[in-house]
C-alpha positions as CSV (number, residue, x, y, z in Angstrom):
1,M,4.1,15.0,-4.7
2,S,3.0,11.9,-6.7
3,M,-0.7,11.0,-6.9
4,I,-0.7,7.3,-5.9
5,K,-4.1,5.8,-5.8
6,C,-5.0,3.5,-2.8
7,N,-8.2,1.6,-2.3
8,V,-7.2,0.2,1.1
9,E,-9.6,2.0,3.4
10,E,-8.0,0.6,6.5
11,C,-4.5,2.1,5.8
12,H,-3.4,5.1,7.8
13,Y,-1.9,6.8,4.7
14,N,-5.1,6.6,2.6
15,Q,-6.8,9.9,2.4
16,S,-9.7,10.1,-0.1
17,E,-8.3,7.1,-2.0
18,F,-4.8,8.6,-2.4
19,C,-1.6,7.5,-0.5
20,Q,-0.2,10.3,1.6
21,A,3.0,8.4,2.6
22,S,6.2,10.2,1.8
23,T,7.7,7.0,0.3
24,I,6.2,3.6,-0.4
25,H,7.8,0.1,-0.5
26,V,6.2,-2.5,-2.7
27,K,7.5,-6.1,-2.7
28,S,6.9,-9.3,-4.4
29,R,5.0,-12.0,-2.5
30,V,6.4,-14.9,-4.5
31,P,9.6,-16.8,-3.6
32,D,11.7,-16.0,-6.7
33,H,10.6,-12.3,-6.7
34,M,9.6,-12.5,-10.3
35,T,6.0,-11.7,-11.1
36,S,3.9,-10.4,-13.9
37,I,0.6,-9.8,-12.1
38,S,-0.3,-7.3,-9.4
39,D,-1.9,-10.0,-7.1
40,D,1.7,-11.2,-6.4
41,T,2.7,-7.8,-4.9
42,A,2.2,-6.3,-1.5
43,C,2.6,-2.8,-0.1
44,E,5.0,-2.9,2.8
45,T,4.2,0.8,3.7
46,F,0.7,-0.2,5.0
47,I,0.0,0.8,8.6
48,P,-3.5,0.1,10.0
49,K,-5.6,3.1,11.0
50,T,-6.1,3.4,14.7
51,T,-9.6,2.9,15.8
52,K,-11.1,5.3,18.4
53,K,-13.2,3.7,21.1
């Protein structure tokens, strides 16, 4: 299993700052899909953690 770092604490797949999803999907957030900086990308695998009330 790959060791993919994740700093999104609100993601269901984040466990101790590592992604536990079996696969991930990362997409470009810009119209032409061409980017050279990470700020123009987004993780489509993100699922918010459920909150217990």
